[in-house]
C-alpha positions as CSV (number, residue, x, y, z in Angstrom):
1,X,48.4,9.2,-19.4
2,X,45.7,11.3,-19.3
3,X,47.1,13.7,-16.0
4,X,44.5,16.0,-13.9
5,X,44.3,16.5,-10.6
6,X,44.3,14.6,-7.5
7,X,42.9,16.8,-5.2
8,X,40.4,17.8,-7.0
9,X,39.2,14.1,-6.8
10,X,39.8,13.7,-3.3
11,X,37.5,16.9,-2.3
12,X,34.8,14.5,-4.7
13,X,35.4,11.8,-2.7
14,X,35.5,13.6,0.7
15,X,32.1,15.5,-0.2
16,X,30.4,12.5,-1.8
17,X,32.2,10.3,1.3
18,X,30.6,12.1,4.9
19,X,27.6,12.9,3.5
20,X,25.9,9.6,4.4
21,X,26.4,7.6,8.0
22,X,27.9,3.9,6.5
23,X,25.6,0.8,8.6
24,X,28.8,-1.4,8.6
25,X,26.5,-4.3,10.3
26,X,24.0,-4.4,7.4
27,X,26.7,-4.1,5.1
28,X,28.6,-7.2,6.6
29,X,25.0,-9.3,6.0
30,X,25.7,-8.4,2.5
31,X,26.8,-11.4,0.2
32,X,30.2,-11.4,-0.9
33,X,31.2,-8.9,1.8
34,X,34.0,-9.4,4.6
35,X,34.6,-6.7,6.7
36,X,36.7,-6.8,9.8
37,X,38.0,-4.8,12.9
38,X,40.5,-3.9,13.9
39,X,42.5,-1.4,16.4
40,X,45.0,1.0,16.0
41,X,47.8,1.7,18.4
42,X,45.7,5.0,19.8
43,X,42.7,3.2,20.4
44,X,40.9,4.2,17.4
45,X,38.4,0.8,15.2
46,X,40.0,0.4,11.8
47,X,37.0,-1.0,9.8
48,X,38.0,-2.9,6.8
49,X,35.0,-3.5,4.0
50,X,35.9,-5.9,1.4
51,X,33.4,-6.7,-1.8
52,X,34.5,-7.3,-5.2
53,X,38.0,-6.3,-5.4
54,X,37.4,-3.1,-3.6
55,X,38.9,-3.0,-0.1
56,X,38.1,0.7,1.7
57,X,39.2,1.2,5.2
58,X,37.7,3.3,7.8
59,X,39.5,5.0,10.9
60,X,37.7,7.7,12.3
61,X,36.5,9.6,9.8
62,X,39.2,8.8,7.2
63,X,38.5,6.1,4.6
64,X,40.7,4.9,2.3
65,X,38.9,2.7,-1.0
66,X,41.3,0.7,-3.4
67,X,39.4,-1.3,-6.3
68,X,42.1,-4.5,-6.8
69,X,40.6,-3.9,-10.8
70,X,42.6,-1.4,-11.2
71,X,39.6,0.7,-12.9
72,X,38.1,3.0,-10.1
73,X,34.6,3.9,-10.7
74,X,35.1,7.4,-8.9
75,X,37.8,8.2,-10.6
76,X,37.3,7.2,-14.5
77,X,33.6,9.8,-13.2
78,X,35.9,13.0,-12.1
79,X,38.4,12.6,-15.7
80,X,34.9,12.3,-17.5
81,X,33.1,15.0,-15.6
82,X,36.4,17.4,-15.5
83,X,37.0,16.7,-19.2
84,X,33.0,17.2,-20.2
85,X,32.8,20.5,-18.3
86,X,36.3,21.7,-20.1
87,X,35.0,20.9,-23.3
88,X,31.8,22.1,-22.9
89,X,32.8,26.0,-21.1
90,X,36.1,26.1,-23.1
91,X,35.3,25.1,-26.3
92,X,31.2,24.9,-27.3
93,X,30.3,22.5,-30.5
94,X,34.0,22.4,-30.9
95,X,34.3,18.8,-29.1
96,X,30.8,17.7,-29.8
97,X,31.5,13.3,-30.1
98,X,33.7,13.8,-26.9
99,X,31.6,15.3,-24.7
100,X,28.1,13.5,-26.2
101,X,30.8,10.2,-25.1
102,X,31.7,11.8,-21.5
103,X,27.7,12.3,-21.1
104,X,27.1,9.0,-22.3
105,X,29.6,7.5,-19.6
106,X,29.0,10.0,-17.0
107,X,24.8,8.9,-16.8
108,X,26.0,5.4,-17.0
109,X,28.2,6.1,-14.0
110,X,25.7,8.2,-12.2
111,X,23.4,5.3,-11.8
112,X,26.3,2.7,-11.1
113,X,27.6,4.7,-8.3
114,X,23.9,5.5,-6.7
115,X,23.2,1.5,-7.2
116,X,26.9,0.1,-6.2
117,X,27.2,3.0,-3.4
118,X,28.1,1.7,0.4
119,X,26.2,5.1,1.6
120,X,22.9,6.0,0.1
121,X,23.2,8.5,-3.2
122,X,21.4,9.4,-5.6
123,X,21.4,9.8,-9.3
124,X,20.2,13.6,-9.0
125,X,22.5,14.2,-5.7
126,X,24.9,13.2,-8.1
127,X,24.3,15.2,-11.0
128,X,23.5,18.1,-8.8
129,X,27.2,17.7,-7.8
130,X,28.0,17.9,-11.1
131,X,26.0,21.3,-11.7
132,X,27.4,22.6,-9.1
133,X,30.9,21.9,-10.4
134,X,29.9,23.3,-14.0
135,X,28.7,26.2,-12.1
136,X,32.1,26.9,-10.4
137,X,34.3,26.5,-13.7
138,X,32.2,28.7,-15.9
139,X,32.7,31.7,-12.8
140,X,36.3,31.3,-12.7
141,X,36.5,31.0,-16.7
142,X,34.7,34.8,-16.1
143,X,36.7,35.9,-13.7
144,X,40.0,35.3,-15.6
145,X,38.7,38.0,-18.2
146,X,39.9,36.3,-21.4
147,X,38.2,34.8,-23.8
148,X,37.5,30.5,-22.7
149,X,39.6,29.3,-25.5
150,X,42.5,31.6,-24.0
151,X,42.0,30.5,-20.3
152,X,45.4,28.8,-19.6
153,X,43.4,26.4,-18.2
154,X,41.7,25.5,-21.0
155,X,44.6,25.6,-23.2
156,X,46.0,23.1,-20.6
157,X,43.1,21.2,-20.5
158,X,43.0,20.6,-24.3
159,X,46.2,20.0,-25.1
160,X,46.8,17.1,-22.5
161,X,43.2,15.8,-22.8
162,X,40.4,16.9,-24.8
163,X,42.8,15.9,-28.2
164,X,43.9,12.5,-27.0
165,X,40.5,11.6,-26.5
166,X,39.3,13.1,-29.4
167,X,41.8,11.4,-31.4
168,X,40.7,7.9,-30.0
169,X,37.3,8.2,-29.0
170,X,36.4,4.7,-29.7
171,X,39.4,3.3,-27.1
172,X,37.9,5.4,-24.4
173,X,34.6,4.4,-25.4
174,X,35.0,1.5,-24.5
175,X,37.2,1.9,-21.4
176,X,35.1,3.7,-19.7
177,X,31.8,0.8,-20.5
178,X,35.0,-1.2,-19.1
179,X,35.1,0.5,-15.6
180,X,31.1,-0.2,-15.2
181,X,30.8,-3.4,-16.7
182,X,31.3,-5.1,-12.8
183,X,28.7,-4.0,-10.0
184,X,31.2,-3.1,-7.1
185,X,31.7,-0.5,-4.3
186,X,32.9,2.4,-6.6
187,X,36.5,3.3,-5.4
188,X,38.9,6.6,-6.3
189,X,41.8,4.3,-6.1
190,X,43.9,3.7,-8.1
191,X,43.2,7.1,-10.3
192,X,45.6,6.7,-13.6
């Protein structure tokens, strides 16, 4: 299976998750939503929100989301973003079909995330985040001082992700489409 770094997902998740306040009362009034509140042993409030097979647990400034379908939207979104950046920066033009497929998925996922997120976020916000990540990756590749195709991270991404994705492009295209088939709050877990 495709592998990538969990800390990168967590970092992205943390930035998006705490960017906007969560109006739990308004969310609780939405159809198909169940909200429960309880107290931890230390007295902190624990809020659990369930909708569309997704369970989000909030305790203080910590938030955990689990998609019971097994196809966590934010996990797949991150996978697509990381691999599109790697394909475009490390091997420009070599993985064109893959890059195009990932761009299409990212655009659809951005719309899905903006429409279904419990916190307000726009497609433009997501696109800005992607551009920032791409700029940071480009700076890292440049700082390595070797051509991108000789960079250790690029070589690892090629072997572990870009080549397998390219080899079975239509399978992954269908898998990505399936992830967005059912409207629900975007979640990070489980992640491949």
